[in-house]
N, C-alpha and C positions, 0 to 999 in steps of 0.2 A: 534429363537429371533420372536418373531410375530413382523407383519404389527405393530397394535397397541403402540404398544410400542418404536417402530423407530419413528410414527409419534407424540411421548411425547415427541423427543428433542427441545429443543428452536426453531423455527425455524426466521429467519433475514425476518424482514418485507422485502418482494417486491423480495423474493428472485428470485421467479421463474420467476420474469419481464425480457425481454430480450431490453440490453442495445439498445432504436433506433439508428437507425444512423443520425448522426449532417447531418444537413444542408450544402450541399457543397456552398462555400465559397474560398474567397482565404483567403490566412494566410497573417499575418500580422508580418514581422519580424522587431524584436527590437534590439537595442545595449544596452539596460541596464534597469533595468528598472524604475527608472527615469521617461522612456519617457509614462508611463502607471499609474504610481505610484498614481494621486494625482484623477482616475476614480476609486479609491476601498475602500472600508473600513476598510475589512477586507479577509486575504491571507487563504486559507489552503495549505497549502503547504507541499508536500513531500520529504524525508527524504537522505534517501538514493539514490546515484546517482543525488540533487542534492546541499545538504548539505559535502558529504561528500561522499567516493569510499572505505568503509568495512574498510580502512586502514587508510587513513588519510582524515582530516579536507578542506573544499574552504574555507579559510581565508574572499575570496572576498565572497562568498555568506550570511555568517554570516553579512558579512558589511554591503550588498545590506537588509536584513532585521531588522537589527538594524538602518537601515537610514530611514526605513518604519513605524518602530515600532517612534521611534524621532518624525514623522512629525504625526502624533496622528493614525497612523493603529495601527491594531491587529491584529497580526500571531497564527493559531492553527494548529500545524503539524501534518499531517493525514499521517499513516507507515501504511505500512501491516508487518511491524516486529509481529514477534507472543510471544510477551512479554507486562508487563503492559508498562504504558506510563511511571513512574517512573525508572523502572530500563531501558528504553530506555536513558531515559535522564542523568544518570549516565554514560553509554555508549556516548553519545555527549560529552559529559564533559572531557573524554578521548580522545574521539580523538580530542578536542580542536574546537570543535563548541562553538563560544560565548555564554551566559546562555543569553544575550540581545536579540540573534537573535528572540526569540518567545514568547510569551506568557502562550501554556498550550500546548497538546499535545493529540492525541488521537491513540488507536493504536487497529489493530486488534486484537493485545493478549484481549486486554481491553476487546473486545465484547468477543471472545470468553470465555474468565473469567466468565467473566458474565450468560452467556449460562450454562457451567460447573456447576457455583454453584448454577444454576435453575434447572439443573437436583438433586441434592441432594446428594446423596453419594451410586450414580450408579456407581461400578465399569465402569474407563473409561483403553482401551490401548492406550500408547502413542508410537508414531511414534517421532521421532524426534534426537536430542542432547540431552546432560544435561545440558546443559546451558538454553535449557528454562526451566526446570522444575520448575526455581521462579513461572512461570506463576499460576501455580497452590499451592502456599502456602497460606496456614490459610487456604482450602479449605477441604471440609469435603471427597468428593470423594479422593481415593486413587487409581494410576496405578495399573492395576491388569496384570497379560500374559494376551494373546489373546484368550485361551480357556474360561475364565474365564470373559473378560471386556461386556460389553453390547453396548458399542459403542464405535468411535475410535478419536483420536484428536493427527491428525498432524501437527508438528511446522516446522517439514521440514526432511533432510535426515539425519540418523544418521552419518556416515561420507562426510559432504557434499565433500568433498574438492577432495575424490575419488569414488563414489558410482555414478552408475547408475539407472535408474527410474528400467533397467532389472534387476537389484539385486536385486529388489520387488515384482515381478512375483507370486511368491509363494506363497507369505502375502497378498499382494492383491485378490491373488483365493479363499487363504482358509477366508479372509475375507467377499467376497465376497458367501463363501459356507455359512458362517454365516449369511448370511444377518443385515451384520455391515453399520450403519453410518457410516460416517469418518466428524467429524468436520475439517476442512480447514482451522489451523490459521493467514497463508500469500498464499494468491491467486496466488502469482509473481509464473512465470514463473522457473526465476531467476528472479540474481539480482550483479553488481557489484563490485569485490573484489580484489581493486586493477589492476590489468589490464587482470583478468577473467574473466568472466559468470559463478557466480555459480548455481544451479538447485536449486529450494524452492519447499515449501509445495504445489504449486500450481502444480505443475509438475508428482506430484504424484497422486493430485487426478484428476486431467485428463485422469490420467492413471486407474486407481479406474471405475470413470464413461464412459469409452470406453467399460468397460467390464459391462456393467451393476450396478456398484455400487452406493447408492445413497451420496451425500455430502452434507455436510449445511456449507455454507462460509463465512465466517467475513472479512471485509474491502474489500477497492479497489477493481472494479469497484463497489462493489454493494451498495444500498443503506444507507442500516442503518448505517457506520462509517461515511456520507457525515451528515445523520440528530441528527445526536451523535456530531461530529462536530460543525456542523452549531448550536445546542442549548447551547455549551462552548461558540461560539462566541456569541453568545445572550447576557451571561455573561459579557463576557469582555465591551461589544455596550452598554451596558444600556438598551438594545433594539432586537427588533426581525429587524435581516439583513435584508437587503432591497437586495433579487439574484440578481437581474442588478450589485452591487456594491460588488458582494464577487469573486473575484478569483482565480481556482484550480492550480496549481503549480506543475507539472512533468515529468519526463523523458521517462515516457512508455503509450504509446500510449492505452495497453490491458487499462488497469490501470484509470491510474489516466486523462488521456485525455477523457476516455471515461468513466468513472465512475462521472466526473466536469460535461463534458456533458451532460448525462441522471439528474445530479442534477438540470440542468439551469442555469447554474455556465459556465461564460468564463474562458478559460484555458491558460494556456502559456505552451511550451511543450518547456524543454530544455535539447539540444542537448548532450552539455559531460556526459550522461552516455548509461543505454542499448542498443539503437540506434543512436551512435557516426559513425559508419560505411555507415548508412542509410542516414544518413542527410549530409554527405558528411564532416564530419568535421575534419581541419585537418589543423593543428597550430594554434591551437583554438577557428579556427572560420569555421561556417555555409559556405560551398556552397550552396549559396539560390539556384540555379538555378535547382539545386540535390533533397534540401531537398523538394521545392515547386513540383518537380514530384513528389517524395516516399510519400507527406501526400496524393497528392490527390487519390494515389491507395488504401489506405485506407479507412476501413468502416467507420470513424472518422476523423474527423479535428480538430486542437484545433485554437483560436481565436488569438493564437499569437506564435513565435517562437522563441528563439532567440539561441545564442553557449553555454552560460551556466550564472547561476545565477550571478548577478552582477549588481551594482548601476546605474554606466555609467555616464556619461555627466562631473561634475568636480572630479569627486573619486580618 
């Protein structure tokens, strides 16, 4: 495969830009969204780890977003799910996430689907579970064997409950030998599923990069998904949002906080997620001293931190 063909893959704007470190400052701990809600017109809210853990919904989080919307705020869910937003909404409903908790959704799957559509009928190799095949529904391109593919779309591991990155070493080497670019549809390294952490497509993309493979990544922390979500927010607000009044909410420093900071937004880190242990979460509450020390060691810092997404106050 020629370098010219590789270069023709749709590239997310700003992909090669490094996420700048956030200015060092003290994080503000809050007990509920009510404490800061009036300062924001729009919330860009993560899904997995904030609204649910992959097995069950967190009712208090849905209630918090519902209360925020009832007060006039708008909520756009921003997810690294490697599936179209409409499919994610169906999954949220099944888990018990209230539909009145959000106005709209944008996913890394939406942006990946757009990229595959722009690539026309060129054959691609899909790495990921069958449940993600809805990503390609209605497109002219079709999955092909690795020997016939012109690029790879990775949505995750085929069997993410049992496999490891090491299981993909031969496949990744073959991809590199053919100089196949990989579109990573989910930049997350791991995600919660109940009380377990499950490997995601981002872990395979990182391994591919380590052996010199080229990746094109959609979703947080990269700029395109924020630009897309802010455009949706502008439609909801009826005007361009003032970035000083937009809050990005999530449970992952590497994606949610780094991406929100890079987009010029205030950020809220939710401890009930993949960093629960590092943040000293016990009996549902943050150990603020432990959390502050750990946050201070990270390359990026949130504006706020809380134990879980709740409304607080009289809720």
